[in-house]
C-alpha positions, 0 to 999 in steps of 0.5 A, a space after each residue: 408532458 414529455 416522459 422522463 428519459 431513462 438513463 443507464 447508470 455509468 459502469 463505475 456507479 453500477 460497479 460500486 453498487 455491486 461491490 457494496 452488495 458483496 459481488 466482487 466478480 460482477 463489479 469487475 465485469 461491469 468495469 472490464 466491459 468498458 472498451 477502453 482497457 486503460 480507462 477500465 484499469 483506472 476505474 478498477 483502481 479507483 474502485 479499490 480505493 472506494 472499497 477502503 474509503 467508503 465501504 471500509 472493507 479491507 477484504 473487499 478491497 484486497 479481493 478487488 485488487 487481485 482481480 484488478 492486478 490480474 486484468 492489468 497484467 493480462 492487458 500488458 501481455 497482449 500489448 506492445 510497449 509502451 502500453 504494456 509498461 503502462 498497464 504493468 505500472 498501474 497494476 504495480 500501483 494497485 498492488 502497492 496501494 491496496 497493500 498499504 491500506 492493509 497496514 494498521 499503522 496509519 491509524 485510519 478508522 478501518 478494522 484490519 484483521 490478521 488475515 488482512 495483514 497477511 493478504 496485504 503482505 502478499 500484495 506488497 511482495 507482488 508490487 515489489 516484484 513488478 518494480 523489479 520487472 519494470 526496472 523502476 530504480 532505487 527510489 521505487 525499490 526502497 518504497 516497495 521494500 518499506 511496505 513489505 517491512 511494515 506489513 511484516 512488522 505488523 504481522 509480528 515478523 520483527 527480525 524480517 521487518 528490520 532486514 527489509 527496512 535496512 534494505 529500503 534505507 540502502 536503496 534510498 541512499 543509492 537514490 541519494 534521498 536522505 529524507 526517505 533513508 532517515 524514515 527507513 531508519 526510523 522504522 528499524 528503530 520502531 521494530 527494534 523497540 518492539 523486541 525485548 532485547 533491543 527495546 532500549 536501543 530502539 527507543 533511543 534510536 527513534 528519538 534521535 531519528 525524529 530529531 534528525 527529521 525535524 531538523 531537516 526542515 522540509 515538508 517531507 521530513 515533517 510528514 515522515 516524522 509525524 507518520 513515525 509518531 503515529 505508528 509508534 503510538 499505535 504499535 506501543 498501545 496496550 490494545 495492539 497485539 502483534 499477530 
């Protein structure tokens, strides 16, 4: 019989095993050894998602995200446009996605601690900065501001969160996007509902906005309405504590 061929595992598989063992630097090194740096950055982005989805470890995901963002921005610094912009855009997306995964309002079966929310807020703020550097426009500005506000709300900074949600609404209105603008208003209502002095106003506003979203009869509006209801259930539960 012929001896079986010894196969070297692909870098992505090796990196995931290292990540699962808690060795983030070695996992990053396994990926960044790939000669194609754009492919390496994409592999890092996918590895971040696996840290959240498969390992269910938010600290591992955020540590990997920062390494990935740093790699992407280093690649951008030594590249000319349009490649430099592509690296920055992917780094921005990694920051946004990792930050979003630090928000407890999705209801995912992943433990999120106060330190994770704080780290997620830093990632969201970095994503917002990159949106500005790249000049991505009002829709991207609104989306990134929403995430900053969502994480501020989870951290208990409710007044700051309301300000960010209002800025997000303005950006969506400037982009002529009525559905996301209504969604942002819904999060203003959620944050107001959490404050004793505006609880009744927030409760009434949320009900009105949910009816408005349902009446828009679009899949996007239904998605946002369901998302708001999930977030309301989580943030209103007896087990949730604003950090």
